[in-house]
C-alpha positions as a Markdown table, in Angstrom:
| # | Residue | x | y | z |
|---|---|---|---|---|
| 1 | Met | 2.0 | 5.1 | -2.1 |
| 2 | Lys | 5.1 | 4.5 | 0.1 |
| 3 | Arg | 6.8 | 1.1 | 0.0 |
| 4 | Ser | 10.1 | 0.2 | 1.8 |
| 5 | Val | 12.4 | -2.3 | 0.1 |
| 6 | Phe | 12.5 | -5.8 | 1.6 |
| 7 | Pro | 15.9 | -7.2 | 2.5 |
| 8 | Gln | 17.3 | -10.3 | 0.9 |
| 9 | Pro | 18.3 | -13.3 | 3.0 |
| 10 | Asn | 21.9 | -12.8 | 4.1 |
| 11 | Gly | 22.8 | -15.2 | 6.9 |
| 12 | Lys | 21.1 | -13.3 | 9.7 |
| 13 | Val | 17.9 | -14.0 | 11.5 |
| 14 | Arg | 15.3 | -11.3 | 11.1 |
| 15 | Ile | 12.7 | -10.4 | 13.8 |
| 16 | Val | 9.3 | -9.4 | 12.5 |
| 17 | Pro | 6.8 | -8.0 | 15.0 |
| 18 | Ser | 3.1 | -8.7 | 14.4 |
| 19 | Val | 0.8 | -5.8 | 15.0 |
| 20 | Leu | -2.0 | -8.2 | 15.8 |
| 21 | Ala | -0.6 | -8.1 | 19.4 |
| 22 | Ala | -0.1 | -4.3 | 19.5 |
| 23 | Asp | -2.2 | -1.6 | 21.1 |
| 24 | Phe | -4.8 | -0.9 | 18.4 |
| 25 | Ser | -5.4 | 2.6 | 19.8 |
| 26 | Ser | -1.8 | 3.6 | 18.9 |
| 27 | Leu | -0.4 | 1.3 | 16.3 |
| 28 | Gly | 2.1 | 3.8 | 15.0 |
| 29 | Arg | 3.6 | 4.4 | 18.4 |
| 30 | Ser | 3.8 | 0.6 | 19.0 |
| 31 | Val | 5.6 | 0.0 | 15.7 |
| 32 | Arg | 8.1 | 2.8 | 16.3 |
| 33 | Lys | 9.0 | 1.2 | 19.7 |
| 34 | Ala | 9.7 | -2.1 | 17.9 |
| 35 | Glu | 11.6 | -0.2 | 15.2 |
| 36 | Lys | 13.8 | 1.4 | 17.9 |
| 37 | Gly | 14.8 | -2.1 | 19.0 |
| 38 | Gly | 15.9 | -3.2 | 15.6 |
| 39 | Ala | 12.9 | -4.9 | 14.1 |
| 40 | Asp | 13.5 | -5.8 | 10.5 |
| 41 | Trp | 10.0 | -5.5 | 9.1 |
| 42 | Ile | 6.4 | -5.5 | 10.3 |
| 43 | Ser | 3.7 | -8.2 | 9.8 |
| 44 | Val | 0.1 | -7.2 | 9.4 |
| 45 | Asp | -2.3 | -10.1 | 9.8 |
| 46 | Val | -5.3 | -9.7 | 7.5 |
| 47 | Met | -8.4 | -11.8 | 8.4 |
| 48 | Asp | -11.8 | -11.9 | 6.7 |
| 49 | Gly | -13.9 | -14.0 | 9.2 |
| 50 | His | -14.1 | -16.8 | 6.6 |
| 51 | Phe | -10.7 | -18.4 | 6.1 |
| 52 | Val | -10.1 | -17.8 | 9.8 |
| 53 | Pro | -12.8 | -17.0 | 12.5 |
| 54 | Asn | -11.6 | -13.5 | 13.2 |
| 55 | Leu | -11.5 | -10.0 | 11.6 |
| 56 | Ser | -8.6 | -7.6 | 11.7 |
| 57 | Phe | -6.8 | -5.2 | 9.3 |
| 58 | Gly | -7.4 | -3.8 | 5.9 |
| 59 | Pro | -5.4 | -1.8 | 3.3 |
| 60 | Gly | -6.1 | 1.4 | 5.1 |
| 61 | His | -4.2 | 0.2 | 8.1 |
| 62 | Val | -1.2 | -0.8 | 6.0 |
| 63 | Glu | -1.2 | 2.6 | 4.3 |
| 64 | Ala | -1.3 | 4.3 | 7.8 |
| 65 | Leu | 1.6 | 2.2 | 9.0 |
| 66 | Thr | 3.7 | 3.2 | 6.0 |
| 67 | Gln | 3.4 | 6.8 | 7.3 |
| 68 | Ala | 4.4 | 5.7 | 10.8 |
| 69 | Thr | 7.5 | 3.7 | 10.1 |
| 70 | Gly | 10.2 | 3.3 | 7.5 |
| 71 | Leu | 10.2 | -0.5 | 8.0 |
| 72 | Pro | 9.0 | -2.8 | 5.2 |
| 73 | Ile | 5.5 | -4.2 | 5.8 |
| 74 | Asp | 4.2 | -7.7 | 4.9 |
| 75 | Ala | 0.5 | -8.3 | 4.6 |
| 76 | His | -0.3 | -11.8 | 5.6 |
| 77 | Leu | -3.6 | -12.5 | 3.9 |
| 78 | Met | -5.6 | -15.0 | 5.9 |
| 79 | Val | -8.5 | -14.7 | 3.5 |
| 80 | Ser | -10.6 | -17.0 | 1.3 |
| 81 | Ala | -10.0 | -15.3 | -2.0 |
| 82 | Pro | -6.5 | -13.6 | -1.7 |
| 83 | Trp | -6.3 | -12.8 | -5.4 |
| 84 | Asn | -9.1 | -10.2 | -4.9 |
| 85 | Phe | -7.0 | -8.2 | -2.4 |
| 86 | Ile | -3.5 | -8.2 | -3.9 |
| 87 | Glu | -3.7 | -4.9 | -5.8 |
| 88 | Ala | -5.3 | -3.1 | -2.8 |
| 89 | Phe | -2.6 | -4.1 | -0.4 |
| 90 | Ala | 0.2 | -3.5 | -3.0 |
| 91 | Gln | -1.1 | 0.0 | -3.6 |
| 92 | Ala | -1.4 | 0.6 | 0.1 |
| 93 | Gly | 2.4 | 0.0 | 0.4 |
| 94 | Ala | 2.8 | -3.7 | 1.5 |
| 95 | Gly | 6.2 | -4.7 | 0.3 |
| 96 | Met | 5.5 | -8.4 | 0.8 |
| 97 | Ile | 2.1 | -10.1 | 0.3 |
| 98 | Val | 1.7 | -13.6 | 1.8 |
| 99 | Val | -1.1 | -15.9 | 0.7 |
| 100 | His | -2.1 | -19.3 | 2.0 |
| 101 | Trp | -1.7 | -22.4 | -0.1 |
| 102 | Glu | -5.0 | -23.6 | 1.3 |
| 103 | Ala | -6.8 | -20.5 | 0.1 |
| 104 | Cys | -5.7 | -20.9 | -3.5 |
| 105 | Arg | -7.7 | -23.0 | -5.9 |
| 106 | Gly | -7.0 | -25.1 | -8.9 |
| 107 | Ala | -3.7 | -26.1 | -10.4 |
| 108 | Gly | -1.6 | -25.5 | -13.5 |
| 109 | Thr | -2.7 | -22.5 | -15.4 |
| 110 | Ser | -5.7 | -21.7 | -13.3 |
| 111 | Ser | -5.8 | -18.0 | -12.4 |
| 112 | Thr | -6.3 | -18.9 | -8.7 |
| 113 | Ser | -3.7 | -21.6 | -8.4 |
| 114 | Pro | -0.8 | -20.9 | -6.0 |
| 115 | Gly | 1.6 | -20.3 | -8.8 |
| 116 | Ala | -0.7 | -17.9 | -10.6 |
| 117 | Val | -1.4 | -16.0 | -7.4 |
| 118 | Leu | 2.3 | -15.6 | -6.6 |
| 119 | Lys | 2.9 | -14.3 | -10.1 |
| 120 | Lys | 0.1 | -11.8 | -9.6 |
| 121 | Ile | 1.7 | -10.6 | -6.4 |
| 122 | Arg | 5.1 | -10.0 | -8.1 |
| 123 | Arg | 3.4 | -8.2 | -11.0 |
| 124 | Ser | 1.9 | -5.8 | -8.4 |
| 125 | Gly | 5.4 | -4.8 | -7.4 |
| 126 | Ala | 5.4 | -6.6 | -4.1 |
| 127 | Lys | 7.4 | -9.6 | -3.0 |
| 128 | Ala | 5.4 | -12.9 | -2.9 |
| 129 | Gly | 5.0 | -15.2 | 0.1 |
| 130 | Leu | 3.3 | -18.6 | 0.5 |
| 131 | Ala | 2.0 | -19.7 | 3.9 |
| 132 | Leu | 1.2 | -23.2 | 5.1 |
| 133 | Arg | -1.3 | -24.0 | 7.9 |
| 134 | Pro | -0.2 | -26.6 | 10.5 |
| 135 | Lys | -2.2 | -29.4 | 8.8 |
| 136 | Thr | -0.5 | -28.7 | 5.4 |
| 137 | Gly | 2.7 | -30.6 | 4.6 |
| 138 | Ala | 5.9 | -29.1 | 3.4 |
| 139 | Gly | 5.6 | -30.9 | 0.1 |
| 140 | Lys | 2.7 | -28.6 | -0.9 |
| 141 | Ala | 5.1 | -25.6 | -1.1 |
| 142 | Leu | 8.0 | -27.3 | -2.9 |
| 143 | Pro | 6.6 | -26.7 | -6.5 |
| 144 | Tyr | 6.5 | -23.0 | -5.8 |
| 145 | Leu | 9.8 | -22.3 | -4.1 |
| 146 | Ala | 11.2 | -20.6 | -7.2 |
| 147 | Gln | 8.2 | -18.4 | -7.5 |
| 148 | Ala | 8.2 | -17.2 | -3.9 |
| 149 | Asp | 10.3 | -14.8 | -2.0 |
| 150 | Leu | 9.2 | -16.2 | 1.4 |
| 151 | Ile | 7.7 | -19.4 | 2.7 |
| 152 | Leu | 5.8 | -19.1 | 6.0 |
| 153 | Val | 5.3 | -22.0 | 8.3 |
| 154 | Met | 2.5 | -21.4 | 10.8 |
| 155 | Thr | 3.3 | -22.9 | 14.2 |
| 156 | Val | -0.1 | -22.1 | 15.6 |
| 157 | Glu | -3.6 | -22.3 | 14.0 |
| 158 | Pro | -4.0 | -19.0 | 12.2 |
| 159 | Gly | -6.6 | -16.5 | 13.4 |
| 160 | Phe | -5.7 | -15.5 | 16.9 |
| 161 | Gly | -2.6 | -14.3 | 18.7 |
| 162 | Gly | -1.1 | -15.5 | 21.9 |
| 163 | Gln | -1.3 | -19.3 | 21.1 |
| 164 | Ala | 1.3 | -21.9 | 22.2 |
| 165 | Phe | 4.1 | -22.9 | 19.8 |
| 166 | Met | 3.5 | -26.2 | 18.0 |
| 167 | Arg | 6.8 | -28.1 | 18.2 |
| 168 | Asp | 5.6 | -30.8 | 15.8 |
| 169 | Met | 5.9 | -28.2 | 13.0 |
| 170 | Leu | 9.7 | -28.2 | 13.3 |
| 171 | Pro | 10.3 | -31.1 | 10.9 |
| 172 | Lys | 8.3 | -29.2 | 8.3 |
| 173 | Val | 10.7 | -26.2 | 8.8 |
| 174 | Lys | 13.7 | -28.5 | 8.5 |
| 175 | Arg | 12.5 | -30.0 | 5.3 |
| 176 | Leu | 11.8 | -26.7 | 3.7 |
| 177 | Arg | 15.2 | -25.3 | 4.8 |
| 178 | Gln | 16.9 | -28.4 | 3.2 |
| 179 | Glu | 15.1 | -27.8 | -0.1 |
| 180 | Ile | 15.8 | -24.0 | -0.1 |
| 181 | Ser | 19.5 | -24.6 | 0.6 |
| 182 | Lys | 19.8 | -27.4 | -1.9 |
| 183 | Arg | 18.4 | -25.2 | -4.7 |
| 184 | Arg | 20.3 | -22.2 | -3.5 |
| 185 | Leu | 17.2 | -20.0 | -3.6 |
| 186 | Pro | 17.1 | -16.5 | -2.1 |
| 187 | Val | 13.9 | -17.3 | -0.1 |
| 188 | Trp | 13.1 | -16.4 | 3.4 |
| 189 | Leu | 11.9 | -19.2 | 5.7 |
| 190 | Gln | 9.6 | -17.6 | 8.2 |
| 191 | Val | 7.9 | -19.0 | 11.3 |
| 192 | Asp | 4.8 | -17.5 | 12.8 |
| 193 | Gly | 3.1 | -18.5 | 16.0 |
| 194 | Gly | 4.1 | -18.7 | 19.7 |
| 195 | Ile | 7.6 | -17.2 | 19.1 |
| 196 | Asp | 9.3 | -16.0 | 22.3 |
| 197 | Arg | 12.8 | -16.2 | 23.8 |
| 198 | Arg | 12.3 | -19.9 | 24.6 |
| 199 | Thr | 10.9 | -21.1 | 21.2 |
| 200 | Ala | 12.9 | -18.8 | 18.9 |
| 201 | Pro | 16.1 | -21.0 | 19.2 |
| 202 | Leu | 14.0 | -24.1 | 18.2 |
| 203 | Ala | 12.7 | -22.4 | 15.1 |
| 204 | Val | 16.2 | -21.1 | 14.1 |
| 205 | Glu | 17.8 | -24.5 | 14.8 |
| 206 | Ser | 15.3 | -26.0 | 12.4 |
| 207 | Gly | 16.2 | -23.5 | 9.7 |
| 208 | Ala | 14.0 | -20.5 | 10.1 |
| 209 | Asp | 15.6 | -17.1 | 9.3 |
| 210 | Ala | 12.6 | -14.9 | 9.9 |
| 211 | Leu | 10.6 | -15.0 | 13.1 |
| 212 | Val | 7.2 | -13.3 | 13.6 |
| 213 | Ala | 6.7 | -12.3 | 17.2 |
| 214 | Gly | 3.5 | -10.7 | 18.5 |
| 215 | Ser | 2.9 | -11.0 | 22.2 |
| 216 | Ala | 6.6 | -11.5 | 23.0 |
| 217 | Val | 7.3 | -8.0 | 21.6 |
| 218 | Phe | 4.1 | -5.9 | 22.1 |
| 219 | Gly | 3.2 | -7.7 | 25.4 |
| 220 | Ala | 6.5 | -6.8 | 26.9 |
| 221 | Arg | 7.1 | -3.8 | 29.2 |
| 222 | Asp | 9.8 | -2.6 | 26.8 |
| 223 | Pro | 9.1 | -3.7 | 23.2 |
| 224 | Ala | 12.4 | -2.4 | 21.9 |
| 225 | Ala | 14.3 | -4.4 | 24.5 |
| 226 | Ala | 12.2 | -7.5 | 23.6 |
| 227 | Val | 13.2 | -7.2 | 20.0 |
| 228 | Arg | 16.8 | -6.8 | 20.8 |
| 229 | Asp | 16.7 | -9.8 | 23.1 |
| 230 | Leu | 15.0 | -12.0 | 20.5 |
| 231 | Lys | 17.4 | -10.9 | 17.8 |
| 232 | Arg | 20.4 | -11.7 | 20.0 |
| 233 | Ile | 19.1 | -15.1 | 21.0 |
| 234 | Ala | 18.1 | -16.1 | 17.5 |
| 235 | Asn | 21.3 | -15.0 | 15.8 |
| 236 | Ala | 23.5 | -16.7 | 18.4 |
| 237 | Lys | 21.6 | -20.0 | 17.6 |
| 238 | Trp | 21.9 | -19.4 | 13.9 |
| 239 | Gln | 25.7 | -18.8 | 14.0 |
| 240 | Ser | 26.2 | -21.8 | 16.3 |
| 241 | Gly | 24.4 | -24.0 | 13.7 |
| 242 | Glu | 26.2 | -22.4 | 10.7 |
| 243 | Lys | 23.1 | -22.7 | 8.5 |
């Protein structure tokens, strides 16, 4: 099992291409193009047809991608019972495993509560992320900030790529950034959905320091140039705001 080390937040915005928008017939080649442009890690959207109405990738795809690139890989589990898949994706080489708050069940010491699932991810050797659908408020993530390495705010409804960016999610991003900064936690604040050169500055201005981009990268004529362009735009906005 090959697993690349995830970077820590360091005052720079990271660009994270999502292979859901890549050419499925040549994923390795697509990822290498993004890597050439300076992509920071790769996001793999995992869908089970239940939590979201679509099917996509499994552990085998993650393992294959670890052979195609030296970039870290995050597995974004859009599945109904994420705790059942943690070990498989960790063993496949996912350096970050992201689960949805809405897919976790129970509270307190329940083995399927968000806190317990995040702990299980860390015990597997991977970094732990917690995602929020658009309908879920920022407050749901606050009890778990210290147990997470990444908080993901969905700016589209999960399940399909190519959707329009939901600007009404920006206050959620702002609140989470305020809490992360106030507590001085080394936690990535990631935004996923509708990110392009027009919306990236909006997400960064609100406090996001990791941007998932699918169609804007892999739908471009030159994915490497698209990554460089997004990184330039995003970091210029971050520096101007002095987050």
